[in-house]
Structures are given as C-alpha cells and as structure tokens.
N, CA, C and O atoms as CSV, one atom per row, in Angstrom:
chain,resi,resn,atom,element,x,y,z
A,1,MET,N,N,11.542,28.667,-13.825
A,1,MET,CA,C,10.950,29.832,-14.313
A,1,MET,C,C,10.283,29.782,-15.923
A,1,MET,O,O,10.854,29.139,-16.804
A,2,LYS,N,N,9.167,30.448,-16.145
A,2,LYS,CA,C,8.586,30.437,-17.321
A,2,LYS,C,C,9.083,31.936,-17.821
A,2,LYS,O,O,9.119,32.934,-17.102
A,3,PRO,N,N,9.463,31.866,-19.232
A,3,PRO,CA,C,9.426,33.052,-19.854
A,3,PRO,C,C,8.630,34.356,-19.242
A,3,PRO,O,O,7.465,34.051,-18.987
A,4,GLY,N,N,8.859,35.359,-19.020
A,4,GLY,CA,C,7.849,36.331,-18.594
A,4,GLY,C,C,7.602,36.029,-17.334
A,4,GLY,O,O,6.719,36.800,-16.959
A,5,GLY,N,N,7.862,35.427,-16.614
A,5,GLY,CA,C,7.447,35.490,-15.236
A,5,GLY,C,C,8.569,36.172,-14.513
A,5,GLY,O,O,9.711,36.219,-14.969
A,6,ILE,N,N,8.192,36.718,-13.330
A,6,ILE,CA,C,8.759,37.642,-12.479
A,6,ILE,C,C,9.497,37.275,-11.292
A,6,ILE,O,O,8.790,37.123,-10.296
A,7,MET,N,N,10.834,37.079,-11.131
A,7,MET,CA,C,11.409,36.490,-9.898
A,7,MET,C,C,12.125,38.022,-8.995
A,7,MET,O,O,12.658,39.054,-9.402
A,8,CYS,N,N,11.834,37.555,-7.804
A,8,CYS,CA,C,11.835,38.626,-6.699
A,8,CYS,C,C,12.562,38.047,-5.501
A,8,CYS,O,O,11.987,37.132,-4.912
A,9,PHE,N,N,13.809,38.472,-5.032
A,9,PHE,CA,C,14.592,37.909,-3.776
A,9,PHE,C,C,15.360,39.126,-3.400
A,9,PHE,O,O,15.463,40.219,-3.957
A,10,ASN,N,N,15.858,38.659,-2.335
A,10,ASN,CA,C,16.605,39.616,-1.839
A,10,ASN,C,C,18.260,38.791,-1.005
A,10,ASN,O,O,18.340,37.688,-0.464
A,11,CYS,N,N,19.189,39.680,-1.172
A,11,CYS,CA,C,20.346,39.170,-0.436
A,11,CYS,C,C,20.972,40.542,0.364
A,11,CYS,O,O,20.681,41.658,-0.068
A,12,ARG,N,N,21.759,40.401,1.434
A,12,ARG,CA,C,22.294,41.313,2.180
A,12,ARG,C,C,23.295,42.234,1.337
A,12,ARG,O,O,24.015,41.644,0.531
A,13,SER,N,N,23.394,43.439,1.429
A,13,SER,CA,C,23.733,44.383,0.274
A,13,SER,C,C,25.277,43.838,0.485
A,13,SER,O,O,25.956,43.350,-0.418
A,14,ASP,N,N,25.606,43.977,1.551
A,14,ASP,CA,C,27.551,43.477,2.091
A,14,ASP,C,C,27.998,42.469,1.094
A,14,ASP,O,O,29.001,42.514,0.380
A,15,GLY,N,N,26.921,41.393,1.181
A,15,GLY,CA,C,27.212,40.084,0.257
A,15,GLY,C,C,26.950,40.207,-1.165
A,15,GLY,O,O,27.588,39.428,-1.873
A,16,TYR,N,N,25.997,41.171,-1.857
A,16,TYR,CA,C,26.109,41.384,-2.786
A,16,TYR,C,C,26.981,42.122,-3.527
A,16,TYR,O,O,27.144,41.915,-4.729
A,17,GLU,N,N,27.496,42.878,-2.977
A,17,GLU,CA,C,28.714,43.982,-3.424
A,17,GLU,C,C,29.901,43.375,-3.137
A,17,GLU,O,O,30.881,43.959,-3.599
A,18,ASN,N,N,30.096,42.449,-2.556
A,18,ASN,CA,C,31.284,41.596,-2.105
A,18,ASN,C,C,31.873,40.630,-3.634
A,18,ASN,O,O,31.306,39.666,-4.148
A,19,GLU,N,N,32.994,41.210,-4.011
A,19,GLU,CA,C,33.242,40.517,-5.077
A,19,GLU,C,C,33.675,39.080,-5.115
A,19,GLU,O,O,33.761,38.437,-6.161
A,20,GLU,N,N,33.994,38.523,-3.700
A,20,GLU,CA,C,34.245,37.236,-3.438
A,20,GLU,C,C,33.151,36.371,-3.505
A,20,GLU,O,O,33.327,35.159,-3.619
A,21,TYR,N,N,32.035,36.872,-3.445
A,21,TYR,CA,C,30.847,35.895,-3.799
A,21,TYR,C,C,30.352,35.879,-4.889
A,21,TYR,O,O,29.564,34.997,-5.229
A,22,GLY,N,N,30.691,36.778,-5.595
A,22,GLY,CA,C,30.601,36.934,-7.161
A,22,GLY,C,C,29.144,36.944,-7.498
A,22,GLY,O,O,28.787,36.413,-8.550
A,23,TYR,N,N,27.996,37.673,-6.453
A,23,TYR,CA,C,26.328,37.582,-6.898
A,23,TYR,C,C,26.409,38.727,-7.999
A,23,TYR,O,O,25.826,38.485,-9.056
A,24,LYS,N,N,26.930,39.697,-7.901
A,24,LYS,CA,C,26.656,40.879,-9.012
A,24,LYS,C,C,27.049,40.799,-9.791
A,24,LYS,O,O,26.395,41.295,-10.708
A,25,ALA,N,N,28.023,40.331,-10.081
A,25,ALA,CA,C,29.084,39.716,-11.369
A,25,ALA,C,C,27.955,38.649,-12.120
A,25,ALA,O,O,27.658,38.728,-13.312
A,26,LYS,N,N,27.485,37.804,-11.318
A,26,LYS,CA,C,26.554,36.677,-12.158
A,26,LYS,C,C,25.390,37.406,-12.495
A,26,LYS,O,O,25.008,37.454,-13.664
A,27,PHE,N,N,24.851,37.922,-11.666
A,27,PHE,CA,C,23.427,38.540,-12.138
A,27,PHE,C,C,23.563,39.477,-13.301
A,27,PHE,O,O,22.624,39.552,-14.093
A,28,GLU,N,N,24.796,40.301,-13.507
A,28,GLU,CA,C,24.862,41.095,-14.100
A,28,GLU,C,C,25.168,40.284,-15.902
A,28,GLU,O,O,24.814,40.579,-17.043
A,29,ASN,N,N,25.899,39.314,-15.353
A,29,ASN,CA,C,26.213,38.472,-16.618
A,29,ASN,C,C,25.128,37.684,-17.003
A,29,ASN,O,O,25.307,37.091,-18.067
A,30,LEU,N,N,23.855,37.467,-16.347
A,30,LEU,CA,C,22.545,36.782,-16.771
A,30,LEU,C,C,21.960,38.121,-17.635
A,30,LEU,O,O,21.400,37.860,-18.700
A,31,GLU,N,N,22.040,39.211,-17.321
A,31,GLU,CA,C,21.517,40.083,-17.954
A,31,GLU,C,C,22.162,40.650,-19.360
A,31,GLU,O,O,21.489,41.365,-20.102
A,32,LYS,N,N,23.262,40.347,-19.610
A,32,LYS,CA,C,24.423,40.544,-20.751
A,32,LYS,C,C,23.846,39.157,-21.702
A,32,LYS,O,O,23.615,39.237,-22.909
A,33,GLN,N,N,23.734,38.328,-21.160
A,33,GLN,CA,C,23.054,36.962,-21.905
A,33,GLN,C,C,21.800,37.129,-22.493
A,33,GLN,O,O,21.398,36.547,-23.501
A,34,LYS,N,N,21.066,38.131,-21.671
A,34,LYS,CA,C,19.708,38.198,-21.978
A,34,LYS,C,C,18.914,37.028,-21.688
A,34,LYS,O,O,18.180,36.623,-22.589
A,35,ARG,N,N,18.935,36.362,-20.492
A,35,ARG,CA,C,18.447,35.578,-19.447
A,35,ARG,C,C,17.456,36.083,-19.002
A,35,ARG,O,O,16.412,35.433,-19.062
A,36,TRP,N,N,17.455,37.292,-18.460
A,36,TRP,CA,C,16.643,38.105,-17.646
A,36,TRP,C,C,16.829,39.719,-17.570
A,36,TRP,O,O,17.956,40.215,-17.548
A,37,LYS,N,N,15.744,40.438,-17.534
A,37,LYS,CA,C,15.738,42.040,-17.211
A,37,LYS,C,C,15.769,42.229,-15.849
A,37,LYS,O,O,15.265,41.513,-14.984
A,38,LEU,N,N,16.401,43.249,-15.720
A,38,LEU,CA,C,16.162,43.905,-14.157
A,38,LEU,C,C,15.175,44.658,-14.207
A,38,LEU,O,O,15.059,45.363,-15.209
A,39,ILE,N,N,14.411,44.716,-13.398
A,39,ILE,CA,C,13.097,45.723,-13.101
A,39,ILE,C,C,13.308,46.407,-11.960
A,39,ILE,O,O,12.894,47.565,-11.905
A,40,SER,N,N,13.989,45.830,-10.835
A,40,SER,CA,C,14.269,46.890,-9.702
A,40,SER,C,C,15.300,46.518,-9.002
A,40,SER,O,O,15.718,45.361,-9.059
A,41,ASN,N,N,15.890,47.514,-8.193
A,41,ASN,CA,C,17.121,47.100,-7.530
A,41,ASN,C,C,17.082,48.109,-6.067
A,41,ASN,O,O,17.595,49.214,-6.241
A,42,SER,N,N,16.774,47.961,-5.282
A,42,SER,CA,C,16.992,48.680,-3.995
A,42,SER,C,C,17.232,48.248,-2.812
A,42,SER,O,O,17.021,47.063,-2.552
A,43,ASP,N,N,17.648,48.993,-2.004
A,43,ASP,CA,C,17.982,48.630,-0.798
A,43,ASP,C,C,16.880,48.765,0.169
A,43,ASP,O,O,16.008,49.622,0.024
A,44,GLY,N,N,16.902,47.862,1.240
A,44,GLY,CA,C,15.668,48.179,2.341
A,44,GLY,C,C,16.650,47.336,3.837
A,44,GLY,O,O,17.751,46.790,3.780
A,45,ASP,N,N,15.882,47.492,4.857
A,45,ASP,CA,C,16.326,46.944,5.870
A,45,ASP,C,C,16.423,45.613,5.842
A,45,ASP,O,O,15.447,45.035,5.364
A,46,TYR,N,N,17.610,44.737,6.339
A,46,TYR,CA,C,17.328,43.308,6.408
A,46,TYR,C,C,16.642,42.928,7.589
A,46,TYR,O,O,15.856,41.991,7.449
A,47,TYR,N,N,16.773,43.536,8.965
A,47,TYR,CA,C,15.990,43.058,9.976
A,47,TYR,C,C,14.854,44.085,10.170
A,47,TYR,O,O,13.807,43.707,10.695
A,48,GLY,N,N,15.025,45.504,9.729
A,48,GLY,CA,C,13.813,46.170,10.210
A,48,GLY,C,C,14.108,46.640,11.627
A,48,GLY,O,O,15.330,46.781,11.669
A,49,ALA,N,N,13.571,46.956,12.829
A,49,ALA,CA,C,13.956,47.538,14.157
A,49,ALA,C,C,14.288,46.022,14.598
A,49,ALA,O,O,14.956,46.146,15.625
A,50,ASN,N,N,14.194,45.161,14.418
A,50,ASN,CA,C,14.426,43.836,15.233
A,50,ASN,C,C,15.576,43.120,14.990
A,50,ASN,O,O,15.499,41.892,14.976
A,51,TYR,N,N,16.723,43.718,14.779
A,51,TYR,CA,C,17.969,43.404,14.633
A,51,TYR,C,C,18.535,42.419,15.983
A,51,TYR,O,O,18.413,42.750,17.163
A,52,PRO,N,N,19.035,41.422,15.599
A,52,PRO,CA,C,19.863,40.683,16.620
A,52,PRO,C,C,20.526,41.538,17.772
A,52,PRO,O,O,21.088,42.583,17.443
A,53,THR,N,N,20.500,41.181,19.031
A,53,THR,CA,C,21.299,42.040,19.886
A,53,THR,C,C,22.779,41.632,19.402
A,53,THR,O,O,23.056,40.469,19.111
A,54,GLY,N,N,23.616,42.587,19.348
A,54,GLY,CA,C,25.270,42.600,19.333
A,54,GLY,C,C,25.524,42.967,17.781
A,54,GLY,O,O,26.654,43.051,17.300
A,55,ARG,N,N,24.523,43.140,17.176
A,55,ARG,CA,C,24.562,43.319,15.714
A,55,ARG,C,C,23.930,44.506,15.028
A,55,ARG,O,O,22.706,44.547,15.152
A,56,GLY,N,N,24.427,45.379,14.404
A,56,GLY,CA,C,24.003,46.608,14.043
A,56,GLY,C,C,22.973,46.401,13.148
A,56,GLY,O,O,22.711,45.207,13.005
A,57,PRO,N,N,22.225,47.249,12.425
A,57,PRO,CA,C,21.351,47.257,11.130
A,57,PRO,C,C,21.745,46.651,9.901
A,57,PRO,O,O,22.969,46.703,9.780
A,58,LEU,N,N,21.341,46.260,9.226
A,58,LEU,CA,C,22.146,45.599,8.188
A,58,LEU,C,C,21.271,45.937,6.602
A,58,LEU,O,O,20.044,45.855,6.565
A,59,THR,N,N,21.778,46.170,5.830
A,59,THR,CA,C,20.683,46.491,4.706
A,59,THR,C,C,20.612,45.102,3.670
A,59,THR,O,O,21.557,44.318,3.755
A,60,SER,N,N,19.850,44.893,3.005
A,60,SER,CA,C,18.933,44.127,1.995
A,60,SER,C,C,19.171,44.737,0.668
A,60,SER,O,O,18.699,45.860,0.489
A,61,ARG,N,N,19.772,44.222,-0.206
A,61,ARG,CA,C,19.532,44.494,-1.380
A,61,ARG,C,C,18.257,43.650,-2.201
A,61,ARG,O,O,18.369,42.428,-2.303
A,62,VAL,N,N,17.356,44.164,-2.630
A,62,VAL,CA,C,15.946,43.690,-3.061
A,62,VAL,C,C,15.975,43.456,-4.529
A,62,VAL,O,O,15.572,44.494,-5.054
A,63,LEU,N,N,16.204,42.761,-5.235
A,63,LEU,CA,C,15.967,42.121,-6.623
A,63,LEU,C,C,15.076,42.109,-7.394
A,63,LEU,O,O,14.335,41.284,-6.861
A,64,VAL,N,N,14.421,42.528,-8.579
A,64,VAL,CA,C,13.050,41.855,-9.527
A,64,VAL,C,C,13.698,41.695,-10.824
A,64,VAL,O,O,14.233,42.660,-11.369
A,65,TYR,N,N,13.684,40.742,-11.256
A,65,TYR,CA,C,13.899,40.518,-12.725
A,65,TYR,C,C,12.643,40.108,-13.524
A,65,TYR,O,O,11.691,39.796,-12.809
A,66,LYS,N,N,12.459,40.048,-14.741
A,66,LYS,CA,C,11.966,39.460,-15.312
A,66,LYS,C,C,12.451,38.355,-16.484
A,66,LYS,O,O,12.999,38.720,-17.523
A,67,ILE,N,N,12.173,36.985,-16.169
A,67,ILE,CA,C,12.631,35.891,-17.199
A,67,ILE,C,C,12.438,36.401,-18.712
A,67,ILE,O,O,11.362,36.876,-19.075
A,68,LEU,N,N,13.022,36.335,-19.168
A,68,LEU,CA,C,13.527,36.418,-20.923
A,68,LEU,C,C,13.291,35.132,-21.595
A,68,LEU,O,O,13.666,34.085,-21.068
A,69,PRO,N,N,12.755,35.150,-22.607
A,69,PRO,CA,C,12.342,33.884,-23.582
A,69,PRO,C,C,14.057,33.365,-24.062
A,69,PRO,O,O,14.886,34.259,-24.232
A,70,PHE,N,N,14.371,32.247,-24.205
A,70,PHE,CA,C,15.609,31.816,-24.447
A,70,PHE,C,C,15.809,30.442,-25.103
A,70,PHE,O,O,16.945,30.028,-25.334
C-alpha cells in the first residue's frame, strides 16, 4: 500500500473482539504507531439473509483505514 491509500476489509465481529486472536489489539497498535488512521469501524451482517443452515446470523466488522507516510 502506498501512503495515502485506503484499505478496506472485514472480519467477523466475534473474531475481532476475541483477545486470543489479537486483531483489535494489532489494529490499535498500528494506529498508535501512526502507520494508519481509522476512517470507519462499523458492524454489518456477515451473511445477510443467506446464512448457512444450522448457523444463526453473524455480524461482520467493516474497517476502513488510510495508510499514513512512514
């Protein structure tokens, strides 16, 4: 990614919040290091109305960051 570029991705909200995986801590650490700046952090439906049989609806964390010069 070039500085000034926009990175957008998603991950399941339960995984994002789970300290064992460390996603949230790593993303926050990159912010503290001024490697990127959070633009948006929101929840949405992971599967929409078409989630697999036997599995309830899940939410997805949608994250948008701007890459900072370093």
